N, C-alpha and C positions, 0 to 999 in steps of 0.2 A: 504494500500500500504506500503510495507516494506521500510526501509531506503535505502537499496541497490537499489531497483527499483526506488525510488524517485531520488536518486543520478544519476542513469543511464539516467533518463529522464530529468535531469536538465542541460541545456546548461551552466548556470552560474557555477554550481559545477564542470563541466568538464573543463571549462576555468580556474577556480581557481586552480584545481588540476594540470593542465599542467604548469601553471605559478609557482606554488609552487615547483614542481619537478625541473623546470629550475632554480629557485632561490636557492634551496638547493644545486644543483650541482655547481652553480657558487660560492655560499658562501663557500662550502666545499673546492673547488679548491683554492679560495682566502685564506682561513685559512691555508691550507697546504703550499702554496707559502710563505705567511708571516711568518709562523712558521719556515720554512727552512731558510729563509733569516735572521730572528732574531737569530736563534741558531748559524748560521755560523758567524754572527757578534759577538755574545757572545764569541765564541771560539777564533776568531781573536783578540778581545779586550783583553781577558784573556792572550793569548799567548804573545801579545805585552807588556802587563804589566809585564809578567814573564821575557821577554827579557830585558826590561829596568831595572827590579829589579836585574837580574843577572849581568848586566853591572855595575850598581851602587854598588852592593855588592862586586864585584871583585875589584873595585877601592878603596872602603873603607877598605877592607881586606888588600890590598897591602899597603895602607897608614899606617895602624896599624903596620904592620911589618917593614915598612920603618922607622917609628917614633921610634919603639923599638930599632932598630939598631942605629939610630942617637943619642938616649938618652943613649946608652951604656948598655941597659938591656940585649941585646943579640948581637951576631956578625952575619955577613952574613953567615958564616959557620954554626952557630947554627940554623939559620932559614932554611937552606937547608940541615939540618941533616936528613939522611935517615937510621940512625941506630936505628931501632925501638926496644925498650926494653920492653919485655913483662911484663905486670903487674901481679904479682903473688898474691895468697891468696884467690882467688875465682874460682869457677868452671864456666868458660866462655863457656864451650862446644866447638863447632867448630869455634867460633868467638872470638878469644882472643883479649885483649886490650893492647895498647902500650903507653909508654911515649916517648917523644922526648926532646931535649934540649930546645925547645921553647914552648911546650904546656902549660906551666904555664903562659906564657905571653898571649896566645890566650884565656885561661880560664878567665883572668881578663879583656881583652880588646875588644873581639869581640862578647861576648855573648849578650850584650844589643842591639847592632845594628842588629845582626842576628835575634833576637826575634821580632824586629819591623816589619820585612818583613811578619811575620805570622799574622799581623793584616788584611792582605788580605785573605778573607775567603777561597779562592781556593788554597792557598799555604799550603802545608803540611810540608815542611822543607825548610830551607835556610841556607846553610853551605858552608864553604870553605874547600877544600881538596887539598892535595899536589899532585904531578904528579903521585904518585903510588896509589892514592885513600885513603890515610891516612887522617882521619877526627879528628883533635886534639880536637875540641870543638863543640859539637852538640848543638842544641837549648835546652832551659831549659826543655821543655815538654818531651824531650828524655833523660833527665838525672835524672830519678826517682831513688829513693834509691835502691841499689843493694840488691836483695833477695837471690842470690846464686842459683836460679832456672833458668836454661838456657832458657826455653821457655818464662818465664816472663821477663827476662832481655833482651832477643832478641828484644822485642818490646819497652820496657820501658827505657832501658839504652843502648843507641847506640853510645855513644861518645867514642873517642879514638880507633876506629876500622878501619881496612883497608877494604874499599869497592872496591875490585878489580875484580868485575864482568865485563863483556864486556861493559855494558853501563857506569859503574862507571869509568873504565879506559879511555873509549872514551871521557867522560866528563872531566876527570882530565887532559888529554893531549891535549884537544882541544885548538887550537890556534885562533879560530874565535869567535867573540861575538855572543851569541844567538843560540848556537847549540841546536836543538830540537831532543829528542829521546823519544821513548815509553819505559817506565821503569816498570818492575815488581819487586817490593821490595821482600825481603826475608820474609816479613810478609804476602805476598799474594796479596797486594794491587797493582793495575795497575795505573800508572800515567804518565804524561809527565815530562820529565827531561829537563830543560833548563839551559845551563851552559855558562859561559864566563871566559876567562883566567885571572888569577891573576898574576901580575908582581911585583917583589920585586927587587928594585935597577936595574930596566931595564931588568931583566931576568925573564922568565916565571917560576913561582913557582908551580902553580897548577890551580885550577879553583873554581869559586863560583857556586854552584848548587842550583837551585830552583826546588822543586817538586810540580807539579800542579795536584790536584786530578781530574781525569777523572770522577770518580763517583759523586763528588759534582757538576761538570758541568752538567753531565747527569741528575742529580736530578733537577737542576735549569731549564734545557731544558724541562723536563717533566712538571714542574710546569708552565712554560711559555705556553706550548702547552695546558694544561688543562684550563688555564686562557683564552687564546684566544678561545678555544673551547666553553667555557661558554659564552663569550661575543658574539661570532658569533651565538651560539645557541639561545640566547635570542633575538638577532637581527632578526634571521630567523623566530622565532615564532611570534614576533610582526608584522613583515612585512607580513607574510602569513595571519595572522588574518586581518590586515588592508586591504590587497589585496582582501580577500574574501568579506569583507564588501563593498568595493568599487565596485567590480564586481557585487555583489548582487544588489546594488543600481542602477548601470548602466543597469542591466537587467530588472528592474521593468517595464519600458515602453514595453519591448518585451513581458513580462508575461501578461501585460494588453491587448496588441494587440492579443496575442494568445487566450486569453479568449474571446475577442470580435469576432475574426474570427470564433471561435468554435460556438458561438451563432448565427452568421450570417449563418454558414453552416447548422444550424438547422432551419433557417427561423425565428429566434427570434430577437427582438430588432432592427428591420429594420427601425424603426422610429427615433431612437436615433443617431444623427450624432457622428462621432468619430473625436475628435479634438486633435491637438498637436501643440505646439508652437516651436517644434524642427525643425531645417532646415537640419539636417544631414540625414543619411540613415534611421534612425528610423522615422524621420519626413516624408520622402518620402514613407516609407512603410505604415505609418498611412494614408496618402492621398490615396494610392493605395487600401487599405482595405475599406476606406470610399467610394471610387468610386464603389468597388465591392458591398457594401451595397446598394448604390443607384440603381445599375443595378439590383440587386436581387429584390429590392422593386418594381421597375418598372415591372420586369418580373412577379412577384407575382400579381401585380395589373392587368396586361393584362390577366393572367390566370383566375383571378376572374371575369373579364368581359365576 
């Protein structure tokens, strides 16, 4: 008898298969729901961190410029200087760089605290820009030595440029904390841009921008999904195996009764009583088959007479 035929003729195997299909369906549904919930929470938590970071960065950036004014390093007019002087001597391509009357101050005072925000693995950049998108001091990782090659410097040396694309201007002139935008950098990377306004001496100066990598979040979501898939997969296999063993054990009395009924139908073993200590349906079935045995025995004895 082939395995397929044995399976088709096995009630226990059929019950196990149906239960296994139901369990896999329920487990898959639970895995999908949990994954979606966890990934949404991950996104919300990351964005909330970005909003808080942007608000904190804006406050610190404003304090740096306020303190520079109070200490006499620069004047209010210097800080609000919008006369961008192009930096000559290198081929910047289509993205020139500029000096202002205050960028020497930001180079010394904001770099350290800006870089600390990048300890958060999902943050790509954390910078202050004025209302026109001018970025006087970028993070250290974006101030690599100038090569004179436009493509290399576009990604590696991004400081003192004006980012006046629509997202950059909207962020720079945003008056509300925690503005969220989808931002495609000129390097091709897509991310979330979260910005909060910077105020200097009570006047809006620009904004502090946090770049959040969508690709990194997506990678973490995929990792989470694969982890949950592995956990649920192992759980399903163990449960299905345990279920098969339990169903097989539960079906043993039925298998024994089936064999006994087969022998009785052939007129064999009519002298041997069929006993069971069970009080459930199987116990009742055992008593019924035993009565059938007794009846057949009596009928056989009458025929013999």
